[in-house]
N, C-alpha and C positions, 0 to 999 in steps of 0.2 A: 556497633548497632546493626542489628539484621535489617537487610533492605533487599529490594528487588528491583530490576530495571523494567520500566512499563512503556519503553519505547520500542519501535521497529518491528520486533517480532512478538510472537505470543508464548514464547517459551518460559516465561516468567523466571528469567535468570536471578537466582538469589545469591547473595554475598553478605559478608560483614564489611562495613565501611568505618574507617576511623580517620579522623583529622590529624594531619601533621602540623608541627609548629611553623613549617614554611608556608601554610596556607593550602598545600595540596592535600590529596586524600589517598588513602591506601584501600585497596579492595581485596578481601580474602574469600575466595570462592566457596560456595556450599554446594556439595555434591548432591545430585538427585540420586534416588534410592538404587538406581542401577548403575551408577558411576562409580568407580574406584577413586576418582579424584575429580573435583569439580573445576570448573573454569568460567571465567568471564570473557565475553567476546572483546575484540580490540575496540568496538565502537564506544564501549562504556567510558573509557578514559576520555575520548573525544567529547562525549556528552557533557562530562564533568567540566572539562576545559571550556567548552563553549558556554556553558551556563553559569560559570564563575569568572571567566576572564573577559567575556564579552556580554556582560548582562545589558538588558535594556533599561533606558532610563526614562521615566514616565514624562510625558508632555502633553500639552494641549494646544489647540489652535484657535485662538479667539480674534475676531475681526481680521482674519487673514494673517495674523501673526502667531508663529510658532514659539512656544515658551516652554523650556524646560521646567519642571515643578517637582513638588513633593508627591509621595504616593497619596496623601490625603487631598491634596487639591486635585489631582487626577480623578480620585473617586468622586468628589463633589461635581467636577465637571460632567463625568460620565453619568452620574445619577441625574443631573439637570437635563441632559440630552435625552435620556430614557424617559423621564417625567414628561418632558415637553411633547414627545412623540407617542406616549404610551396609547393614545387613542388613534393614532395614525398607523402607518404601515411600516413595521419593524422586521427586517429578515435577519436570522441568525444563522451563522455558518460556523460550526465546529469541526475542526480537523482532527488528525490522529497525533498531535503533538505529545499526548500521554494517552495510553490505551486503557487506563485504569477506570474503575467504576465512578470515582468521586467527580470526574469531569461532568458526568451526565447531570449532577447538580446545577449546571448552568442552564439547562432546559428547565429544570425545577422553577429556578428563579424567573428566566425570561418569559416562559409561557403563562406566567400570572399577569402579564401585561396584555391588555385586550388586543393589541394591534399586532402582536407577535406571529410570524409565519417561519417555519424551519425549512432550510435548505437541506435536502436529502442528496448529498454529493455521493455518487456511486463510482468512484475511483477504485476502491480497494476490492470490496467482496460482494456488492450487491447482485451481480449477474451470476455468479457462481451460488449463492444463497437461493436466488429464485430458482435456478435448475434444480438444486436438491429439494427444495419445498414443493415444486411440481411434480418431482419423480417419486418422493418419499413422503411428503407431508410433515417432515421433521428435519431440523438441523442438528444431527447427532453423528459423531464419529465413533466408530468401534473402539475397544481398548487398544491402546499402542501394543500391548503384549501379543497381539494377534500376529504381528510381523515376525514373531519367533516362530510361527506354524507354517509359513510360506516357504516356497522354493526360491522366489524371484520377486524382486521389488521394482515395479515400473514407475519411474518419476516423469510425469507429463509436465515439463516446463517448471518443476519444482527445484528452484536452485538454493537447496537448503543450506549450503555453506555459507550464503550471504544472508538469507532471510530467515532461516531457522537453525542457529548454530547448535543447540542442544540436540535437536533431531539429526542434524548432520552428524554430530558424534555418535548417536546411536546407530546411524546407518553404518558408520565405520566399524562399530562392534558387530553388527549383524553380518557384515561382509567378511570379518575374521571368522565367524561362526559357519562361513560357508554359503551364505545367501548371496545370490546373483543379483546385481544391480545393473538396471538398463536406464539410461537418461535419454529422454526424447525431447528435443528442442530446437527451434529454427537457428539458435545460437550456441556454440560451444561454450557455455558458461562455466563458472569455477567448479560446480558439482561434477561436471563431466570426468573431472581427474580421477574421482573414485569409482567410476562405472566400469563394469566389464565390457559393456558396449555403449558407445555413444552413437545415437541414431538421429541425424539431421532430418527435419521436415520442412516444408514450406510455412510460412506464418499463417496461423489461423486454420490449418488443416487437421488438428487433432481429432476432431469428431469424423472427418472422412476417413482417417486412419482406423478408428475404432470401428465404423462401419465396414471398411474393408476387411478388417481381421475377422469380424463375425461372419462375413461371406467366405472368406478363406478357411474357417474352421467349420464350415458348413451348417452353421447354427441360423443364420438369417441371410438368404441369399441376395446379394445385389447384383443386377444385371450388367453393370458397366465396370468391373473390376480394374481393367486396364486405365479406364479414365480416372477413376479414383486414385489409383497408384500415381499417375501422371500429376494429379492435383497435389498429391503429398509430396511428390518428387523422392519417393523412397526407393531404394535400390531393391532388386530382386533378393539379394543376400539378406539385407536388413529386415525386409518383410518375412522372409522364411525364419530368421531368428525370432522374431516376436511371435509367429505362428506356432513354431516349435515349443517356444517358451511356455506359452499359455496352454498348449496341449499337455505338456509334460506334468504339470502339477499345480499346486496352489500358487496364485499370483496376487500380490497386492498392488494396488493402484493408488498413487499419491499425486494429487493434481495442484499445480501451482496457480498463482494469481494471474500470470501472463495469459493463459488460455482464455481468460474471459474478456479480455480487453480488445475484442475485434467485433465487427458488426453481427458476427455469428457465434459469439462467445458463449451464450446460454445454450444454443444448440450443441456446440462442442462438448461442453460439460455433460450434457444429458446423453450424448452418444457414449462418451467413456464410461458414464454411470451404466449404461445399457450393456456395454461390453463387459463390466464387472459382474453384473447381475446374471446375465445370461451365461457366463461361464463358471458360475457358482461361487463367485467372489464377493458377494454383497457385504460380507463381515470383514473383508480386507480392502475397502474402499475408503480413502482419506481426503478431506479437502479443508481448507481454511475457513473460518468463520469468526464471529464476534469473540473478543476475549472476555466479554461479560456475560456471554450467553446462558452460563449455568449459575449465574448470581441473581439473586432477587434485588431488582432495580427500583429506584425511587419513583413515586407516582408523579406523573407529569400531566398538567392541564392539557386536554386536546386542543390543538391548534392546526391551521392549515399547513400542509406540507407542498414544497415546490421542488421540481426537479431543477438540477443545476442550470439547464437550458432556459426553464420558465424564469428563474431568478434572474439571470443574466439579461434576457429580454426586458424584464420588469424594471431593472435599474436602467437600462438603455433608454426605456420610455420615460424615465423620470417619475415613476409612480411609487418609489421607495423612499420614505422619510429618513430612514436610518438603518444601516447595516452594522450588525455586530460579528465580528470575526474573532473566533477563540481558538487559539493553537493551531492556526493554519496560515498558510502563505499562498493563497490562490493565485497572486500574480506570477509566481514562479511554477507551482506545482500542478495547476490546472491548465488544460488546453488553451490555446489562444492567448498567450500572455499579453500581447499588445492591445488586444480587445479588453482584457481586465484592466490594464494600465489606463486606458480612456476612461472606463467606468469609475475606477477608484479616484481619478483625478477630480471628478465632479461629485460623488456620492459622499454624503455625510456619513461618517464611519468611525466606530470605536473599535480598536484592536486590543486583544489581550494576548501577550506574547512573553516568552522568556528573553529573546534576543532581538536586535534590530534586524529587519528583512525588508526587502523591497516592497512588501505590503504595509509594514508598519510606517514606512516613509510617507505613505498616502494617507495615514490616519488623521482624524481631527482630535482623537484622544487616544494615548496609549497607555494602557494599564500594564505595567510591568510586574511580572510574578516569577517566582523562583524555580519553576518547573518541577519535575519529579523529585529533586533533591530537597525541595521545600514543602512537599505535599504527602502527607500520610495517605495510604491508598490501598485497594484490594484489586486482585486481578485473577482471572481464570486463564486458562489454555486451551487451544483446540487440539492439542496432541497430548499433553500430559494431564493426569488426573490431579483434582484438588485445586486449591487456590493458594495465592501468595499474598502476604499482608506487610505493610509497614506501618507501624502504630504511631511513630512520632517523625517529626521533621529533622532532617540532617542540617539543612541551612536554616538556622532559627532566626537568621537577620533578615530574611527574604519573605515577602508576602507569598502565601500559597494561593492557589485558586479557590480553596475554601475560604480563606481569610477574605479575598475580594468578594466572592459570592455574598458572604454574610454582611460585609460592610455596605454593599449596594442595597442588600434587602432592608437593612436598617434605615438607609436614606430614602428609600422608596416606600416604605412602611409595608413591606411584604413579608410573609412568613416562609423561612425556610430551615428546615430541621434536618442537619447532615447526620446520617448514621455513622459511627466510628467505624473504621474498616474492620476491627476484631468482631464487630456485631452483625456485619452483613452475612446473611443466610445464603446457602447453596441451594439451588433450585435443580434437583436431578431431573432430567428428561425420563420418562418412563416409557417402556415399550421398545420394540426394535424398529429398525427400518422396513418397511414393506413397499415393494415396488408396485406402481400401479399406472404405468405408462404403457398403453397398448400400441398405438401407432405413433411413429415419430418420423416425420419428414426429415430429410437430411439437407442442410443448408452448406453450400460449398463456400470457402472464402471468396472476398473480392480479389480480382486480378489487378496487378499493377501494370497496365498496358504501356504506360510511359513513366519514366523515373524509377526510382528505387524505394522500397519500403523501409522506413525509419522505425526502428524498435529501441525504446528506452528502457534500461535495466537498472535495478538497485545496485549500490555499491557496498562493498564490505567495509568502507571507511566512514560512511555517514548515512544518516536518516533523511530520505528525501530531500526536502530543502534545508535541513538543519546541518550545515556543514561546519565541522569543528575548527578552531583557529589554525591548527597545524596538520589539516588533512594533506595528503600527499597529492601531487599534481598528476599522477599516473593516469587517472581516470577522466582527464579533461580532454579527450581526443575522440575522433569519430573512427570507428573501425569499418574498413572496407576491403573487399577482395582484390587480388592483384589484377583480375579481369576489369573490375570496375574502375581501378585507378588508371588502367591503360585506356578505357573507353573514354574517361573524362580528362585524359592528360595530366594525371596528378602524380606527384612524387611523394614516397614515404617521408612523413614528418613536414610535408608542405602546408601552408596555410590555405584553408578552403572556407567557402561560403556555402552552408546548407540551406537550401531554398525550399520552403513549403508554400502551399497555396495562401497562407495567411501572414507570413512573415519568414524571417531568416535569422541564422546566427552564424558566427565565425569561429573556427577552431582549427586544430591541427589534425590531419588525416594520418592514420596508422594502418599500413597494409598488412592484413592478418588473414589467417586461414580460419578465424572464428565465425565468419559469415560467408554466405553464398555470394553469387554474383549479382544478385537483386536486392541486396539488404545492406543497410547501414546501421551499425550498433553504436548508441551513445548512452553513457551513464546519465540517469535522469537528474534534473533539477540543479545540476552543478554549473556554475558560472564558467562560461567559455572565454575565449579571447574577447569575445564581444556578444553580450546576450546570453540566453540559456536555451535548452533544447525545445521548451515548449513554446517558443516563439514560432516555431516551424510546424506545430502541431494543432490542426483545426478541431473544433468541437464536433464530435460525431457521437451518436449514442448506440449502444449494442441492441441486440434482440431482447433485452430485459427492460423493465419498466423504467429503471433509473440507472442503468450502466453507463459508463463512459468509454468508448472505443478509442483508447489512447494509441492503440497500434495500427490505426488505419492511416496514418500520415504517409503521403507519398511526397518524395522530395528529389530535387536534382542537386547537382554539385558544381561549384565554379571554383577555379584555381585562383588564389590570390597572391601567388608568388610573383607576378610581374606587376603587381598594383603597388 
């Protein structure tokens, strides 16, 4: 059966999947047009394990008593809750458990209820999207083939090996063809291994680096070059490497999600955009955006939208009658986990998910679905042309999201007509990007005068908070420099507590040269020795309308070896 993965990255990795007598599945990769041999990333097997070996079981909580139940009983209970509160205040939160188009039909269903409001969570791409809309008025990448015409590819925090495996494979091909790759990141992430140059900079200083380069190139003079260089903490040699590289020929700019997760995230994106435009590389500038941007989406009834901060405050004030969480685990993956736990302990809540999570444990009703292996779907890509479809379900004995949506619609006497994946039309954006940003003030990153900056990174072994059953333990540590270890009196592989302004978690420290003396690196959403990373991350917003500044967490460390 031809299938594609709709989790984690937007590469729409395609494969043939077959079931085995043992109950396991085999995956035969389908090569992209430019690949001699296709591949599937290591996460895919983990996703399958998680969704078949650890499936969620539906339950309801009635009169304070939790009861496991059938799918039909859970659907009846959920429909009753929705009907009861349809004129009240219902907040809906849909995550990225699947990036396919069909998940949007949840909004088609729920916005037909008069009391529905949509939570617009801006963890992934909101800030970068707004930067590109402000600068160009359109979200549109140039053809990936343009990379064949450049001399150098600059990766600004784009850890493609983890977040875009097929792009990473393409980069490997381009490197063999003689393209130079430069990786710029506060953390020596996995993609640095293929770079001709790895250039470390301070967290949140990408925009300052872009402004500094424009000044050094004589294009747009900045008065305080030395100050900007100090903000970036970039060496003279690295700065000259970048300056000479851009001066020598065509340069591609590929920006990762991490750039936008600071207070000044939008501004940083805009300065990198400006650098690309003013050096004649507007057609070599790439960024991430929605996987369904180029597809015709279902029509949704207009309803109020809330930022994540507004939604949290509303639930804390007790003004929300019902929360519906779909394919999201906010208690783990959103900032200030302890705050979310207190909210969910009191808030009437329906959760739709594939597996049990800390969030499902707080639900009043869990609707269990089969995830992407039970859901026919369609998806585009922000790097690769075209779309991928899966027209039938692989796990036929599990409810799909489509099944649940249609069953709830029937019970609520609502109308939902789901377009089959093969009939979804592509919506090509016309025109080219045109830059119309005249004056752009520069926002410098915040300083960590006390404590350390904690950055949370994606792992090659799992998707956000969806950890497969047999995921390795290698990423359940906090990476710190030897100087940091000495300052806090810590030993390699010693137990530590990481303390933020809103909470803490406990883990093992790993002394490493991957980070500088002011940074702690933790892989996100993974359960640590005690708790998980976002227990130490407060809720801050970026300079975009609804972005979340996950990388503004300041922490201190405490040794637990003697406790």
